[in-house]
N, CA, C and O atoms as a Tinker XYZ file with bonds, in Angstrom:
   296  protein
     1  N    113.092000  103.378000   15.832000    73     2
     2  CA   113.659000  101.977000   16.602000    64     1     3
     3  C    113.514000  100.783000   15.485000    63     2     4     5
     4  O    113.104000  100.814000   14.324000    81     3
     5  N    113.658000  100.478000   15.719000    73     3     6
     6  CA   114.663000   99.266000   14.785000    64     5     7
     7  C    113.771000   97.492000   15.581000    63     6     8     9
     8  O    114.203000   96.609000   16.320000    81     7
     9  N    113.083000   97.617000   15.231000    73     7    10
    10  CA   112.552000   96.094000   15.551000    64     9    11
    11  C    113.890000   95.091000   16.501000    63    10    12    13
    12  O    115.037000   94.912000   16.092000    81    11
    13  N    113.241000   94.503000   17.967000    73    11    14
    14  CA   114.723000   93.763000   18.551000    64    13    15
    15  C    114.403000   92.353000   18.528000    63    14    16    17
    16  O    113.706000   91.390000   18.848000    81    15
    17  N    114.858000   92.599000   18.252000    73    15    18
    18  CA   114.577000   90.681000   17.212000    64    17    19
    19  C    115.263000   90.062000   18.275000    63    18    20    21
    20  O    114.577000   89.227000   18.864000    81    19
    21  N    117.208000   90.325000   18.997000    73    19    22
    22  CA   116.857000   90.025000   19.942000    64    21    23
    23  C    116.554000   89.875000   20.936000    63    22    24    25
    24  O    117.362000   89.176000   21.548000    81    23
    25  N    115.485000   90.278000   21.668000    73    23    26
    26  CA   114.696000   90.114000   22.420000    64    25    27
    27  C    113.327000   89.214000   21.724000    63    26    28    29
    28  O    112.609000   88.535000   22.459000    81    27
    29  N    113.086000   89.312000   20.233000    73    27    30
    30  CA   112.522000   88.279000   19.723000    64    29    31
    31  C    113.307000   86.151000   20.303000    63    30    32    33
    32  O    112.719000   85.267000   20.925000    81    31
    33  N    114.008000   86.158000   20.008000    73    31    34
    34  CA   115.292000   85.626000   19.637000    64    33    35
    35  C    115.133000   84.861000   21.672000    63    34    36    37
    36  O    114.652000   83.766000   21.963000    81    35
    37  N    115.514000   85.543000   22.324000    73    35    38
    38  CA   115.313000   84.936000   23.773000    64    37    39
    39  C    114.115000   84.581000   23.983000    63    38    40    41
    40  O    114.158000   83.491000   24.553000    81    39
    41  N    113.128000   84.892000   23.839000    73    39    42
    42  CA   111.679000   83.829000   23.729000    64    41    43
    43  C    111.830000   83.128000   23.347000    63    42    44    45
    44  O    111.560000   82.084000   23.942000    81    43
    45  N    112.343000   83.087000   22.137000    73    43    46
    46  CA   111.891000   82.230000   21.720000    64    45    47
    47  C    112.850000   81.025000   21.990000    63    46    48    49
    48  O    112.464000   79.870000   22.168000    81    47
    49  N    113.841000   81.345000   21.996000    73    47    50
    50  CA   114.254000   80.437000   23.070000    64    49    51
    51  C    113.918000   79.712000   24.077000    63    50    52    53
    52  O    114.249000   78.632000   24.568000    81    51
    53  N    113.561000   80.120000   24.176000    73    51    54
    54  CA   112.782000   79.967000   26.113000    64    53    55
    55  C    111.118000   79.218000   25.612000    63    54    56    57
    56  O    110.111000   79.246000   26.320000    81    55
    57  N    111.176000   78.856000   24.814000    73    55    58
    58  CA   109.523000   78.408000   24.998000    64    57    59
    59  C    108.514000   79.090000   24.863000    63    58    60    61
    60  O    107.431000   78.643000   24.487000    81    59
    61  N    108.879000   80.915000   25.318000    73    59    62
    62  CA   107.489000   81.124000   25.900000    64    61    63
    63  C    107.288000   82.084000   24.586000    63    62    64    65
    64  O    107.947000   82.548000   23.655000    81    63
    65  N    105.888000   82.083000   25.135000    73    63    66
    66  CA   104.764000   84.134000   23.835000    64    65    67
    67  C    104.624000   85.059000   24.768000    63    66    68    69
    68  O    104.557000   85.173000   25.992000    81    67
    69  N    104.596000   85.842000   23.550000    73    67    70
    70  CA   104.664000   87.103000   23.757000    64    69    71
    71  C    103.404000   87.277000   25.463000    63    70    72    73
    72  O    103.735000   88.055000   26.358000    81    71
    73  N    102.711000   86.832000   25.521000    73    71    74
    74  CA   101.338000   86.600000   26.742000    64    73    75
    75  C    102.564000   85.298000   27.750000    63    74    76    77
    76  O    102.899000   85.702000   28.863000    81    75
    77  N    102.755000   84.817000   27.601000    73    75    78
    78  CA   103.549000   84.429000   28.714000    64    77    79
    79  C    104.187000   85.179000   29.630000    63    78    80    81
    80  O    103.965000   85.251000   30.839000    81    79
    81  N    105.499000   86.077000   28.572000    73    79    82
    82  CA   106.643000   87.268000   29.150000    64    81    83
    83  C    105.492000   87.985000   29.882000    63    82    84    85
    84  O    105.444000   88.018000   31.111000    81    83
    85  N    104.535000   88.578000   29.064000    73    83    86
    86  CA   103.670000   89.844000   29.761000    64    85    87
    87  C    102.470000   89.769000   31.148000    63    86    88    89
    88  O    101.645000   90.417000   31.792000    81    87
    89  N    102.927000   88.855000   31.039000    73    87    90
    90  CA   101.911000   88.241000   32.118000    64    89    91
    91  C    102.995000   87.966000   33.765000    63    90    92    93
    92  O    102.788000   88.221000   34.951000    81    91
    93  N    104.057000   87.386000   33.065000    73    91    94
    94  CA   105.114000   87.505000   34.182000    64    93    95
    95  C    105.628000   88.775000   33.817000    63    94    96    97
    96  O    106.536000   88.482000   34.595000    81    95
    97  N    105.845000   89.563000   33.523000    73    95    98
    98  CA   106.239000   90.817000   33.819000    64    97    99
    99  C    105.458000   92.448000   34.693000    63    98   100   101
   100  O    105.704000   93.467000   35.339000    81    99
   101  N    104.288000   91.520000   33.974000    73    99   102
   102  CA   102.685000   92.729000   35.140000    64   101   103
   103  C    102.279000   93.287000   33.783000    63   102   104   105
   104  O    101.463000   94.169000   34.052000    81   103
   105  N    102.436000   93.223000   32.424000    73   103   106
   106  CA   102.517000   94.383000   31.739000    64   105   107
   107  C    101.421000   93.738000   30.392000    63   106   108   109
   108  O    101.436000   92.525000   30.181000    81   107
   109  N    100.899000   94.266000   29.907000    73   107   110
   110  CA    99.885000   94.106000   28.205000    64   109   111
   111  C    100.140000   93.994000   27.515000    63   110   112   113
   112  O    100.628000   94.886000   26.820000    81   111
   113  N     99.913000   91.977000   26.938000    73   111   114
   114  CA   100.475000   91.790000   25.575000    64   113   115
   115  C    100.536000   92.943000   24.816000    63   114   116   117
   116  O    101.587000   93.191000   24.225000    81   115
   117  N     99.489000   93.771000   24.720000    73   115   118
   118  CA    99.795000   94.645000   23.516000    64   117   119
   119  C    101.352000   95.663000   23.535000    63   118   120   121
   120  O    102.240000   95.969000   22.740000    81   119
   121  N    100.954000   95.946000   25.125000    73   119   122
   122  CA   102.944000   96.754000   25.475000    64   121   123
   123  C    103.920000   96.311000   24.686000    63   122   124   125
   124  O    104.586000   96.715000   23.733000    81   123
   125  N    103.726000   94.562000   25.921000    73   123   126
   126  CA   104.684000   93.555000   25.325000    64   125   127
   127  C    105.160000   94.004000   23.562000    63   126   128   129
   128  O    106.128000   94.706000   23.270000    81   127
   129  N    104.358000   93.489000   22.756000    73   127   130
   130  CA   104.320000   93.300000   21.635000    64   129   131
   131  C    104.409000   94.766000   21.029000    63   130   132   133
   132  O    104.404000   94.809000   19.799000    81   131
   133  N    104.485000   95.910000   21.675000    73   131   134
   134  CA   105.034000   96.770000   20.696000    64   133   135
   135  C    106.655000   97.465000   21.418000    63   134   136   137
   136  O    107.364000   98.428000   21.126000    81   135
   137  N    106.707000   96.499000   22.350000    73   135   138
   138  CA   108.578000   96.973000   22.816000    64   137   139
   139  C    109.420000   95.869000   22.047000    63   138   140   141
   140  O    110.542000   96.251000   21.712000    81   139
   141  N    108.996000   94.249000   21.624000    73   139   142
   142  CA   110.051000   93.537000   20.497000    64   141   143
   143  C    109.869000   94.093000   19.520000    63   142   144   145
   144  O    110.925000   94.186000   18.894000    81   143
   145  N    108.412000   94.886000   18.640000    73   143   146
   146  CA   108.341000   95.683000   17.685000    64   145   147
   147  C    108.769000   96.904000   17.296000    63   146   148   149
   148  O    108.594000   97.516000   16.243000    81   147
   149  N    109.720000   97.345000   18.908000    73   147   150
   150  CA   110.906000   98.530000   18.625000    64   149   151
   151  C    109.792000   99.884000   19.052000    63   150   152   153
   152  O    110.152000  100.990000   19.455000    81   151
   153  N    108.379000   99.421000   18.831000    73   151   154
   154  CA   107.190000  100.814000   18.679000    64   153   155
   155  C    107.742000  101.803000   20.310000    63   154   156   157
   156  O    107.348000  102.935000   20.591000    81   155
   157  N    108.436000  101.197000   20.905000    73   155   158
   158  CA   107.872000  101.196000   22.130000    64   157   159
   159  C    108.852000  101.080000   23.285000    63   158   160   161
   160  O    108.969000  100.026000   23.910000    81   159
   161  N    109.652000  102.325000   23.602000    73   159   162
   162  CA   110.836000  101.654000   24.441000    64   161   163
   163  C    110.074000  101.346000   26.348000    63   162   164   165
   164  O    109.089000  101.847000   26.891000    81   163
   165  N    110.883000  100.540000   26.745000    73   163   166
   166  CA   109.959000  100.169000   28.494000    64   165   167
   167  C    110.001000  101.141000   28.731000    63   166   168   169
   168  O    110.156000  102.031000   27.894000    81   167
   169  N    109.837000  101.384000   30.380000    73   167   170
   170  CA   110.265000  102.432000   31.060000    64   169   171
   171  C    111.879000  101.082000   31.999000    63   170   172   173
   172  O    112.206000   99.936000   31.691000    81   171
   173  N    112.286000  101.797000   32.838000    73   171   174
   174  CA   113.363000  101.065000   33.730000    64   173   175
   175  C    113.144000   99.962000   34.069000    63   174   176   177
   176  O    113.864000   98.983000   33.873000    81   175
   177  N    111.598000  100.022000   34.898000    73   175   178
   178  CA   110.669000   99.140000   35.771000    64   177   179
   179  C    110.761000   98.450000   34.791000    63   178   180   181
   180  O    111.753000   97.742000   34.619000    81   179
   181  N    109.920000   98.489000   34.070000    73   179   182
   182  CA   109.399000   97.189000   33.203000    64   181   183
   183  C    110.641000   96.573000   31.729000    63   182   184   185
   184  O    110.596000   95.969000   30.657000    81   183
   185  N    111.453000   97.128000   32.488000    73   183   186
   186  CA   112.596000   96.574000   31.060000    64   185   187
   187  C    113.357000   95.359000   32.766000    63   186   188   189
   188  O    113.420000   94.153000   32.526000    81   187
   189  N    113.741000   95.747000   33.975000    73   187   190
   190  CA   113.799000   95.147000   35.120000    64   189   191
   191  C    113.292000   94.063000   35.130000    63   190   192   193
   192  O    113.866000   93.106000   35.649000    81   191
   193  N    111.421000   93.911000   34.235000    73   191   194
   194  CA   110.771000   93.775000   35.058000    64   193   195
   195  C    110.412000   92.076000   33.442000    63   194   196   197
   196  O    109.938000   90.945000   33.545000    81   195
   197  N    110.814000   92.650000   32.580000    73   195   198
   198  CA   111.217000   91.490000   31.230000    64   197   199
   199  C    112.125000   91.075000   31.094000    63   198   200   201
   200  O    112.477000   90.134000   30.383000    81   199
   201  N    112.776000   91.844000   31.897000    73   199   202
   202  CA   114.753000   90.885000   31.739000    64   201   203
   203  C    114.377000   89.747000   32.627000    63   202   204   205
   204  O    115.094000   88.791000   32.332000    81   203
   205  N    113.637000   89.481000   33.494000    73   203   206
   206  CA   113.927000   89.262000   35.044000    64   205   207
   207  C    112.791000   87.690000   34.505000    63   206   208   209
   208  O    112.697000   86.658000   35.168000    81   207
   209  N    112.204000   87.920000   33.409000    73   207   210
   210  CA   111.435000   86.812000   33.669000    64   209   211
   211  C    111.775000   85.995000   32.317000    63   210   212   213
   212  O    111.411000   84.854000   32.031000    81   211
   213  N    112.655000   86.980000   31.483000    73   211   214
   214  CA   113.628000   86.135000   30.366000    64   213   215
   215  C    115.033000   86.044000   30.646000    63   214   216   217
   216  O    115.840000   85.581000   29.840000    81   215
   217  N    115.315000   86.459000   31.720000    73   215   218
   218  CA   116.577000   86.534000   32.495000    64   217   219
   219  C    117.948000   86.832000   31.625000    63   218   220   221
   220  O    118.781000   86.068000   31.137000    81   219
   221  N    117.864000   87.821000   31.635000    73   219   222
   222  CA   119.658000   88.539000   30.692000    64   221   223
   223  C    118.707000   89.825000   31.475000    63   222   224   225
   224  O    117.581000   89.986000   31.948000    81   223
   225  N    120.808000   91.084000   31.112000    73   223   226
   226  CA   120.455000   92.231000   31.503000    64   225   227
   227  C    119.759000   92.959000   31.058000    63   226   228   229
   228  O    119.641000   93.231000   29.863000    81   227
   229  N    118.811000   93.675000   32.535000    73   227   230
   230  CA   118.223000   95.122000   31.460000    64   229   231
   231  C    118.693000   96.105000   30.940000    63   230   232   233
   232  O    118.173000   96.950000   30.212000    81   231
   233  N    119.957000   95.966000   31.416000    73   231   234
   234  CA   120.271000   97.343000   30.609000    64   233   235
   235  C    120.766000   97.227000   29.366000    63   234   236   237
   236  O    121.628000   98.052000   29.061000    81   235
   237  N    120.419000   96.331000   28.471000    73   235   238
   238  CA   120.531000   96.388000   27.218000    64   237   239
   239  C    119.692000   96.978000   26.966000    63   238   240   241
   240  O    120.024000   98.029000   26.418000    81   239
   241  N    118.265000   96.799000   27.131000    73   239   242
   242  CA   116.996000   98.008000   26.057000    64   241   243
   243  C    117.960000   99.026000   25.729000    63   242   244   245
   244  O    118.050000   99.626000   24.658000    81   243
   245  N    118.835000   99.191000   26.994000    73   243   246
   246  CA   118.838000  101.205000   26.465000    64   245   247
   247  C    120.610000  101.152000   25.995000    63   246   248   249
   248  O    121.635000  101.632000   26.477000    81   247
   249  N    120.392000  100.572000   25.186000    73   247   250
   250  CA   121.853000  100.010000   24.331000    64   249   251
   251  C    121.798000   99.873000   22.810000    63   250   252   253
   252  O    121.597000   98.911000   22.068000    81   251
   253  N    122.058000  101.228000   22.594000    73   251   254
   254  CA   121.813000  101.335000   21.019000    64   253   255
   255  C    122.628000  100.020000   20.309000    63   254   256   257
   256  O    121.963000   99.577000   19.374000    81   255
   257  N    123.331000   99.618000   20.428000    73   255   258
   258  CA   124.314000   97.899000   20.024000    64   257   259
   259  C    124.085000   97.903000   19.646000    63   258   260   261
   260  O    124.200000   98.389000   18.521000    81   259
   261  N    122.944000   96.889000   20.555000    73   259   262
   262  CA   122.965000   95.772000   21.386000    64   261   263
   263  C    122.606000   94.329000   20.368000    63   262   264   265
   264  O    121.869000   94.347000   19.382000    81   263
   265  N    123.458000   92.925000   20.997000    73   263   266
   266  CA   122.921000   92.209000   19.095000    64   265   267
   267  C    123.134000   91.256000   21.494000    63   266   268   269
   268  O    123.475000   91.481000   22.656000    81   267
   269  N    122.310000   89.805000   20.064000    73   267   270
   270  CA   122.229000   87.872000   21.298000    64   269   271
   271  C    123.602000   87.849000   21.713000    63   270   272   273
   272  O    123.716000   87.111000   22.691000    81   271
   273  N    124.598000   88.321000   21.389000    73   271   274
   274  CA   125.743000   88.060000   22.503000    64   273   275
   275  C    125.551000   88.628000   23.514000    63   274   276   277
   276  O    125.371000   88.206000   24.657000    81   275
   277  N    125.606000   90.155000   22.877000    73   275   278
   278  CA   125.936000   90.859000   24.296000    64   277   279
   279  C    124.704000   89.820000   25.916000    63   278   280   281
   280  O    125.069000   89.765000   27.090000    81   279
   281  N    123.554000   89.285000   25.441000    73   279   282
   282  CA   122.667000   89.496000   26.307000    64   281   283
   283  C    122.905000   87.848000   26.991000    63   282   284   285
   284  O    122.330000   87.438000   27.999000    81   283
   285  N    123.944000   87.026000   26.117000    73   283   286
   286  CA   124.579000   86.361000   27.154000    64   285   287
   287  C    125.933000   86.247000   27.346000    63   286   288   289
   288  O    126.468000   85.169000   27.608000    81   287
   289  N    126.269000   86.836000   27.283000    73   287   290
   290  CA   127.867000   87.497000   27.883000    64   289   291
   291  C    127.530000   88.141000   29.277000    63   290   292   293
   292  O    128.354000   88.015000   30.183000    81   291
   293  N    126.278000   88.870000   29.505000    73   291   294
   294  CA   126.162000   89.588000   30.914000    64   293   295
   295  C    125.506000   88.522000   31.594000    63   294   296
   296  O    125.202000   88.641000   32.781000    81   295
């Protein structure tokens, strides 16, 4: 998997740390970091919680051709 730069960009634009997103999504920071790095793919429930914290369409996690622009048009 490739690093999810779109996810990092959304988080940074909102001024949130990895810890803040992880806490809001009720997951460990290390797990969230692995998701950003593309090492792990989140489950549907975790994807929904992260998307809720960062306010984007959770289905983007499962789109192989994801781009940041897609996040803001959803």
